[in-house]
C-alpha positions in Angstrom: 0.0 0.0 0.1 2.9 2.3 1.0 4.7 1.2 -2.1 1.2 2.3 -4.3 1.2 5.6 -2.9 4.6 6.3 -3.1 4.8 5.1 -6.6 1.8 5.5 -8.3 2.9 3.8 -11.2 2.9 0.4 -9.7 -1.0 1.0 -9.3 -1.6 2.2 -12.9 0.6 0.0 -15.1 -0.9 -3.2 -13.8 -3.8 -1.7 -14.5 -3.2 -0.3 -17.5 -6.2 -1.0 -20.2 -5.8 -1.9 -24.2 -8.5 0.4 -24.7 -6.4 3.6 -23.4 -3.5 2.4 -25.7 -4.6 4.4 -29.0 -5.1 7.7 -27.4 -1.8 7.6 -25.7 0.1 7.0 -28.5 -1.3 9.6 -30.5 -1.3 12.3 -27.0 2.6 11.0 -26.6 3.8 11.7 -30.6 1.8 15.3 -30.2 3.4 16.3 -27.4 6.9 15.0 -28.5 6.6 17.1 -31.7 5.8 19.9 -29.7 8.3 19.4 -27.3 11.5 19.3 -29.7 11.2 22.6 -30.9 9.8 24.1 -27.8 12.9 22.3 -25.4 15.5 23.8 -28.0 13.7 27.2 -27.4 13.5 27.4 -23.8 16.6 25.9 -23.3 18.2 29.2 -25.5 15.8 31.4 -23.2 17.6 29.6 -20.2 21.2 30.8 -21.8 21.6 26.8 -22.6 22.5 24.9 -25.9 19.2 23.7 -27.6 20.1 20.3 -26.9 20.0 21.0 -23.1 16.0 21.5 -23.7 15.7 17.9 -24.8 17.9 16.4 -22.8 15.2 17.8 -20.2 12.6 16.6 -22.0 13.7 12.7 -22.0 14.6 11.2 -18.0 12.5 13.9 -16.0 9.5 13.3 -18.0 10.3 9.2 -17.5 10.6 9.3 -13.5 7.7 11.6 -12.9 5.8 9.3 -14.7 6.4 6.6 -12.2 6.0 9.0 -9.2 3.3 11.9 -10.4 -0.2 11.6 -9.9 -1.6 13.2 -12.7 -2.7 10.8 -15.5 -2.1 14.2 -18.3 0.3 16.7 -17.0 3.0 17.3 -19.6 6.3 17.9 -17.6 9.2 19.5 -19.6 10.9 22.5 -20.0 8.8 25.7 -19.5 9.2 29.7 -20.4 8.9 30.7 -17.0 11.5 28.2 -15.3 13.9 29.0 -18.2 14.0 32.5 -17.5 14.1 32.5 -13.7 17.1 30.1 -14.6 18.8 32.7 -16.7 18.2 35.5 -14.2 20.0 33.4 -11.1 22.8 32.2 -13.3 23.7 34.7 -15.5 24.5 36.5 -11.8 26.9 33.9 -11.4 28.5 33.0 -14.9 28.7 33.8 -18.3 26.2 31.8 -20.2 27.7 29.2 -22.8 30.7 28.2 -20.5 30.8 25.2 -19.1 30.5 26.6 -15.5 27.0 28.1 -16.7 26.3 24.7 -17.4 27.9 23.3 -13.8 25.7 25.7 -11.3 22.3 25.0 -13.9 23.1 21.2 -13.1 23.6 21.8 -9.4 20.2 25.1 -9.1 18.1 21.2 -11.2 19.8 19.5 -8.4 18.5 21.5 -5.1 15.3 22.7 -7.2 14.8 18.8 -7.0 15.8 18.5 -3.4 13.6 21.1 -2.4 10.4 19.7 -4.0 11.1 16.2 -2.8 11.5 17.3 0.9 8.8 19.7 0.7 6.6 17.1 -0.3 8.0 14.1 2.1 7.0 16.2 5.1 3.6 17.1 3.7 4.9 20.7 3.1 2.9 21.6 -0.2 0.7 24.0 2.1 3.1 26.8 2.0 2.8 27.0 -1.6 -0.5 29.2 -0.3 1.1 32.1 0.6 2.2 33.1 -3.0 -1.3 34.4 -3.8 -3.2 34.1 -7.2 -3.2 38.0 -7.7 0.9 37.9 -7.2 1.4 34.7 -9.6 -0.9 36.0 -12.3 1.0 39.5 -12.0 4.3 38.1 -11.6 3.4 35.8 -14.6 2.3 38.5 -16.6 5.5 40.8 -16.1 8.0 38.0 -16.7 6.2 36.8 -20.2 6.5 40.6 -21.4 10.3 40.1 -20.2 10.5 37.1 -22.0 8.6 38.2 -25.3 11.5 41.6 -25.4 14.4 39.2 -24.4 13.6 37.4 -27.8 14.3 40.9 -29.7 18.3 39.9 -30.3 17.2 36.7 -32.1 13.9 38.2 -33.5 16.0 41.1 -35.7 19.7 39.6 -35.4 21.0 42.8 -33.4 22.9 42.5 -30.3 21.6 43.8 -27.4 23.3 45.1 -24.3 20.6 46.2 -21.7 19.6 41.8 -21.1 16.0 41.8 -19.7 15.7 45.5 -18.4 12.7 45.9 -20.6 13.1 49.4 -20.4 16.3 50.1 -21.4 15.8 47.4 -24.0 13.5 49.0 -25.7 15.2 52.3 -25.9 18.2 50.7 -27.4 15.8 48.5 -29.9 14.8 51.8 -31.0 18.2 53.4 -31.4 19.4 50.5 -33.3 16.7 50.0 -35.7 18.9 50.4 -38.5 20.7 47.7 -37.5 18.1 45.1 -37.3 18.8 42.4 -40.6 16.1 42.4 -43.2 16.1 38.4 -44.1 16.2 37.5 -39.9 13.4 39.9 -39.4 11.3 38.5 -41.9 11.7 35.0 -41.1 11.1 35.8 -37.4 7.8 37.9 -38.4 6.2 35.4 -40.5 6.9 32.5 -38.2 4.7 34.4 -35.7 2.0 35.0 -37.8 1.9 31.2 -39.3 2.0 30.3 -35.3 -0.7 32.0 -35.0 -2.6 31.1 -37.6 -2.3 27.5 -36.7 -2.8 28.3 -33.3 -6.3 29.6 -33.9 -7.5 28.1 -37.1 -6.2 24.9 -37.6 -5.4 23.8 -34.0 -4.9 19.9 -35.2 -2.1 20.3 -36.6 1.4 21.2 -34.8 2.4 24.6 -35.9 5.6 24.8 -34.9 7.3 21.8 -36.4 5.6 23.1 -39.3 7.1 26.3 -38.9 10.5 24.8 -38.0 10.6 22.3 -40.7 9.7 25.0 -43.4 12.4 27.4 -42.0 14.7 24.7 -42.1 14.2 23.9 -46.1 14.0 27.8 -46.9 17.4 28.6 -45.3 19.0 25.5 -46.4 17.4 26.0 -49.9 18.5 29.8 -50.3 21.7 29.5 -48.1 20.4 32.4 -45.9 23.3 31.8 -43.2 25.3 33.6 -46.1 23.0 36.7 -45.5 23.4 36.7 -41.7 20.7 34.4 -40.8 21.9 32.9 -37.5 21.2 29.0 -37.1 21.3 26.9 -34.8 24.3 25.0 -36.0 25.3 21.2 -35.0 23.3 19.7 -32.2 24.9 17.1 -30.6 23.6 13.8 -31.6 23.3 10.4 -28.8 21.8 9.9 -25.4 22.4 12.0 -22.7 24.9 11.2 -20.7 25.9 10.6 -16.8 26.8 14.5 -15.4 27.6 15.5 -12.2 26.3 18.3 -10.2 29.3 20.1 -8.8 28.2 20.6 -5.1 29.9 24.0 -3.3 28.7 25.3 0.1 29.4 28.7 -1.8 27.2 27.9 -5.0 24.3 26.8 -2.8 24.0 29.6 -0.8 23.6 32.1 -3.9 21.6 30.1 -5.8 19.2 29.1 -2.7 16.6 32.2 -3.5 16.1 31.0 -7.3 16.1 27.5 -6.3 13.6 28.1 -3.9 11.6 30.6 -6.3 11.7 28.3 -9.4 10.2 25.0 -6.8 7.4 27.3 -5.8 6.2 28.8 -8.8 7.1 25.4 -11.0 5.0 23.6 -8.6 2.3 25.9 -8.8 2.2 26.0 -12.4 2.3 22.5 -12.5 -0.6 21.6 -9.7 -2.5 24.3 -11.0 -3.0 22.4 -14.6 -3.0 19.2 -13.0 -5.9 20.0 -10.8 -7.7 21.5 -13.4 -7.7 18.6 -15.6 -8.3 16.5 -12.5 -11.4 17.9 -11.8 -12.7 17.6 -15.2 -11.6 13.8 -15.2 -13.0 13.3 -11.8 -9.6 11.8 -10.2 -8.0 13.8 -7.2 -4.0 15.2 -7.3 -1.8 14.5 -3.8 -0.5 18.0 -4.1 2.6 16.5 -1.9 3.1 13.4 -4.2 3.3 16.3 -7.1 6.1 17.5 -5.2 7.4 14.2 -4.8 7.1 13.4 -8.4 8.6 17.0 -9.8 11.3 16.1 -7.3 12.3 13.5 -8.4 12.2 14.3 -11.8 14.3 17.2 -11.1 16.9 15.4 -9.1 17.4 12.7 -12.1 17.5 15.4 -14.5 20.1 16.9 -13.1 22.2 13.6 -13.3 21.6 13.5 -17.3 22.6 17.3 -18.3 19.0 18.6 -18.2 18.0 21.8 -16.6 14.8 22.8 -13.9 11.5 21.5 -15.4 8.1 21.5 -14.2 4.5 20.7 -16.0 3.6 23.0 -18.6 0.0 24.8 -19.3 -0.5 24.4 -23.2 1.8 21.0 -23.6 -1.0 19.6 -21.2 -4.0 21.1 -22.5 -2.8 19.4 -25.9 -1.8 16.2 -23.7 -5.2 16.1 -22.6 -6.9 17.1 -26.1 -5.0 14.8 -28.0 -6.6 11.7 -26.0 -4.2 11.0 -22.8 -5.1 8.6 -20.6 -2.4 7.6 -18.8 1.2 8.6 -17.7 2.4 6.0 -20.3 1.7 9.3 -23.0 4.1 11.0 -20.9 7.0 8.2 -21.7 6.2 7.5 -25.0 6.9 11.3 -25.6 10.1 10.8 -23.8 11.3 7.6 -26.0 10.6 9.6 -29.2 12.7 12.4 -28.1 15.7 9.8 -27.2 14.9 8.7 -30.6 15.3 12.2 -32.1 18.8 12.9 -29.8 19.5 9.4 -31.7 18.9 9.9 -35.2 17.7 13.2 -36.3 19.6 16.1 -34.6 21.5 17.0 -37.9 18.0 17.7 -39.3 18.3 21.3 -36.7 21.6 22.5 -38.4 19.9 25.1 -40.1 17.2 25.7 -38.2 17.0 29.8 -37.6 17.1 31.4 -34.0 14.3 33.5 -35.4 11.9 30.6 -35.3 12.9 29.6 -31.7 12.2 33.1 -30.3 9.1 33.3 -32.2 8.1 30.3 -31.1 8.8 31.7 -27.4 6.8 34.7 -28.2 3.8 33.1 -29.1 3.8 30.9 -26.2 4.3 33.5 -23.5 2.1 35.8 -25.2 -1.1 33.5 -23.2 0.7 34.3 -19.9 -0.1 37.7 -19.9 -3.1 37.8 -17.8 -4.6 41.7 -17.8 -8.0 40.5 -17.4 -7.6 39.0 -13.9 -6.3 42.3 -13.1 -9.5 44.1 -14.0 -11.3 41.2 -12.1 -9.3 41.9 -9.1 -10.0 45.8 -8.9 -13.8 45.2 -9.3 -14.2 42.4 -7.0 -11.2 43.5 -3.8 -9.3 46.8 -5.2 -6.7 45.9 -2.1 -6.4 42.9 -4.6 -6.2 44.6 -7.8 -3.4 46.9 -6.3 -1.3 44.0 -5.3 -1.2 42.6 -8.9 -0.1 45.9 -9.8 2.3 46.2 -7.5 4.0 43.1 -8.3 3.7 43.2 -11.9 5.2 47.2 -11.7 8.3 45.8 -9.5 9.2 42.8 -11.8 9.2 44.9 -14.7 11.4 47.7 -13.1 13.4 45.7 -10.4 14.1 42.1 -11.8 12.2 38.5 -11.8 13.6 37.6 -8.2 12.8 41.0 -6.5 9.2 41.5 -8.3 7.8 38.2 -6.7 9.3 38.9 -3.2 7.8 42.7 -3.2 4.3 41.0 -4.4 4.9 38.6 -1.8 5.6 41.1 1.0 3.0 43.4 0.1 0.5 40.4 0.2 1.6 39.6 3.6 1.2 42.8 4.9 -2.0 42.8 3.4 -3.0 39.6 5.4 -1.4 40.8 8.8 -3.5 44.2 8.5 -6.6 42.0 8.1 -6.0 40.0 10.8 -4.9 43.0 13.0 -8.4 45.2 12.4 -10.4 41.8 11.9 -14.4 42.8 11.3 -16.7 43.4 14.1 -20.1 44.1 14.7 -22.7 45.2 17.0 -26.0 43.2 16.8 -29.5 43.6 16.8 -32.7 41.7 16.6 -34.5 41.4 13.2 -37.9 40.2 15.5 -39.4 39.4 11.6 -37.2 37.0 11.1 -35.8 36.1 14.6 -32.7 36.4 14.4 -29.5 39.0 15.4 -28.1 41.1 12.2 -25.3 43.7 12.4 -27.2 47.1 12.5 -25.1 49.1 10.3 -26.4 46.6 7.1 -29.8 46.3 8.9 -30.8 49.5 10.6 -34.2 48.0 11.5 -33.0 45.7 13.7 -33.7 46.1 17.7 -30.9 47.5 20.2 -31.8 46.8 24.1 -30.8 49.7 25.9 -29.6 47.3 28.6 -27.3 45.0 26.6 -24.7 44.9 24.0 -24.2 42.3 21.5 -20.8 42.5 19.6 -19.8 39.9 17.4 -16.1 39.2 16.5 -15.7 37.4 12.7 -12.3 36.2 13.4 -9.5 34.3 15.2 -8.2 36.0 18.2 -4.7 36.1 18.8 -1.6 39.0 20.4 -2.1 41.1 17.4 -5.4 42.0 17.1 -6.5 42.0 20.9 -5.5 45.8 21.4 -8.1 46.7 18.6 -11.1 44.6 20.1 -10.6 46.2 23.2 -10.9 49.7 21.8 -14.0 48.8 19.8 -15.4 47.5 22.9 -14.3 50.5 24.8 -15.9 53.0 21.9 -19.1 50.7 22.2 -19.2 51.2 26.0 -18.5 55.2 25.7 -21.5 55.3 23.3 -24.0 53.5 25.7 -22.8 54.1 29.2 -26.5 52.6 30.5 -25.9 49.5 29.4 -25.3 46.2 31.9 -24.8 43.2 29.5 -22.1 42.5 27.2 -22.6 39.6 25.1 -19.6 38.7 22.7 -20.5 36.7 19.8 -17.4 34.3 19.7 -19.4 31.6 16.9 -16.4 33.4 14.2 -13.8 32.8 16.3 -12.2 29.3 15.6 -9.0 29.8 17.8 -7.2 31.4 19.9 -4.0 31.9 21.5 -2.7 32.2 25.2 -1.8 35.7 25.2 -5.5 36.5 23.9 -7.2 34.5 26.6 -4.8 36.7 28.9 -6.0 39.8 27.2 -9.3 39.2 27.3 -9.1 37.8 31.1 -8.1 41.3 31.8 -10.7 43.1 29.6 -13.3 40.9 31.6 -12.1 42.5 34.8 -12.1 46.1 33.9 -15.9 45.5 32.1 -16.9 43.6 35.4 -15.1 46.8 37.6 -18.0 49.0 36.2 -20.8 46.8 37.2 -21.4 45.1 33.7 -21.7 41.5 33.1 -19.7 40.1 30.4 -20.2 36.7 28.6 -19.1 34.9 25.6 -22.0 33.4 23.3 -21.3 30.5 20.8 -17.7 29.2 22.0 -16.4 26.9 19.8 -15.0 23.2 20.8 -11.5 24.1 20.0 -11.5 27.6 21.9 -13.7 26.0 24.7 -10.5 23.6 25.6 -8.4 26.5 25.9 -10.8 28.6 28.2 -10.9 25.5 30.3 -6.9 24.7 30.3 -6.8 28.4 31.6 -8.7 27.8 34.5 -12.2 29.6 33.1 -14.5 27.2 34.8 -13.5 28.2 38.1 -12.9 32.0 37.0 -16.0 32.6 35.2 -18.5 29.8 35.5 -21.6 29.7 33.5 -19.9 32.9 31.4 -19.0 31.1 28.0 -21.4 28.3 28.0 -24.2 29.7 25.9 -24.7 28.2 22.4 -26.6 30.8 21.3 -27.8 34.4 21.2 -31.5 33.6 21.9 -30.3 31.7 25.4 -28.2 34.3 26.5 -30.9 36.8 26.1 -34.0 34.9 27.2 -31.3 34.4 30.5 -30.8 38.0 30.8 -34.4 38.8 30.7 -35.0 36.2 32.8 -33.3 37.6 35.8 -35.0 40.9 35.3 -32.5 42.7 33.3 
């Protein structure tokens, strides 16, 4: 039982149905055709040789198919992670050097270990601290950065601005006269064809058609002699065994980017996995997904790969093409291995402008302005979280942007919990319920007692707010003789809050006002009993409803 839970393949392989084979074969072939040019393009985005993208599309796919819980998730290189790799490693080494590749392998190993440990320790919930607003804004800004970073290959011009988007735009305008017209024509033509295929002929794999046409065009017209940059020789053969060079200094420097890739990659992966699983009526184990992705990255680091995760577009294609089980991913991996063994010479004349076009079209769909509009409509503060994260990512950088967004969203969370919603309640006679007198002005308020509802858990940071609000109400209504605190919305309370609440209750009682807690939930009641409240305040937190408390007070002649 444990082995089946840890290695899901032990469950689906023995129970494989022949009826699923046709769909898996079809999906495996289509995703392989899609992944070959994408993997090469994303590897270049990461500052690596195109063949590294193919290496990363083999062993990791096989490992995830054995250990992952999603039946249709297509794991491999993705644009977002590729940009993060480039951003993190270029600070330490020059792209294209052996040192750069060594650090990328170490980074992949670190990402794998982090994800694996998070899964084993059941810490998948930590990714929830990256709010959807932060991820949406970060992804949208990163998509723009990725798109503009491809200008050099799209135009044939070398730019010095790197990923600084505004500087890059200014430099691109200044160097417009240096554009290689043939290269630009190939790039723009590829974008047009990719969009046409994607929108009007989605069943035909546009990337492989564009790649094939461009290779034949460059070869036939000898366009490499006119300044068109081509991929050149792609090494053939299976990925060789590689050993990441582990050093404490490198690990400490790469740790922030490794954590970022671990969280962002997992969120992208599990979001798509859950979306497909909900349609197919099966469940995704988030922690097992972390284990699967972690082992895929650990394994890939020993076979010359770079960090991988589940991709949105390829997973959608995999699912729509009929994938029923992880066998589809195994078929994809085998086909790419065959490509590495026998067909790498085919890519010699592939223009880099085409790879740039593939990246640009792929990331365009990641720009999510609709999400920002929706957030501003529903809750403006979340909208501002989106805007601040977006601007920070564009201006400060990839890692800085997500940290700013995370920090701002946590500040908002702390502010909300420090200033919880509270309400004075009144009685709606026709409906026989107690409601917020601000929302229901017709609710009756008794001159003898104050009913005060708290809609949040209590802890050290929000007790002062509660005390101030109660004091304000008591000053507004000096005639009250009873205070009823509706605790039905309090799910937890910490020890400091219990102590502060005791002080508050003593101060209220010294003013000859009775105070009772209504609707106290079991976990909170247990803590109050541990604090000795059964002896200190007998019967004052035993009322189960406001009706019972009010009836008791009125029965005593209040």
